[in-house]
N, C-alpha and C positions, 0 to 999 in steps of 0.2 A: 654397348653395355648390355649385359645379359638381363633377362627378365627377372631372375632371382635377385640380382644385385639391385635393380631398380625398385623391386618390391621391398627389399630390406631397407634401402635408403628412405623410401617413402614412409615405412613403418617407424623408423627411428625419428624422422622429422615430425610425424604426427604425434608420437609420444612426447617429443620435446616440446611441441606447442601446447599439448594438453597439460604437461607438468608445469610449464610457465604460467598457463592460465590458472591452474589450481593454486600455485604459489602467490599469484597476484590477487586472488579472490579474498576480499576482506569483508566480513560481516561484523558490524559492531555488536558487542555483547550486551546483555541486559544490564541496566544501571539503576540503582536506587537513588531517587532524588531526596536529598537531605533537607531538613528544615533549617539549616544554618543560615542560608541567605535567601530572603524572600524577594530581594530586588531582582536577582537574575531569573528566577522562575516564579511567575505570578499567574496562576490559572484564571483568576478573576480580574476584572478591571479595577482600577484604583478607586473609582467612585462607585461603590457597590450599591448605594441607595438608589441612584438613578437607573442603574442597569437591572435591578431586581423587581421590575414592575410585573404584576400579574396580567397575563393576556388572556382574555376570554376566547374560547373556541368559536369558530364561525358556526352558524346554525345549519348551513348547507354542507358542512364537512362530510357528513354521512352520505349524502346524495352524491357529492363529488367522488368519494372513495368507491361508491357503487358504480358510478359511470366509468371510472378508470378500470374496474375489474371486468367490464363487459367487453366482448370481442365481436367484431364484425364478421369473423370467419364462420360462425355458426348460422348467420342469417343469410338466406339465399332467396 
């Protein structure tokens, strides 16, 4: 088999695989959630009163965030 024929067969095969992959690629489109059925889509738990408790932030949260932002690379 000549080199030109082998190149052509490889190119046709590669284009065939690429076209099959492009045809099989499926991305779902954006959908709008309707308000018709609340049973199927419920973003909040059914017992909202128990789940909506206010949580106070920890007093050491600022210190914790500061310690996370520090790096040991600068210290030698």
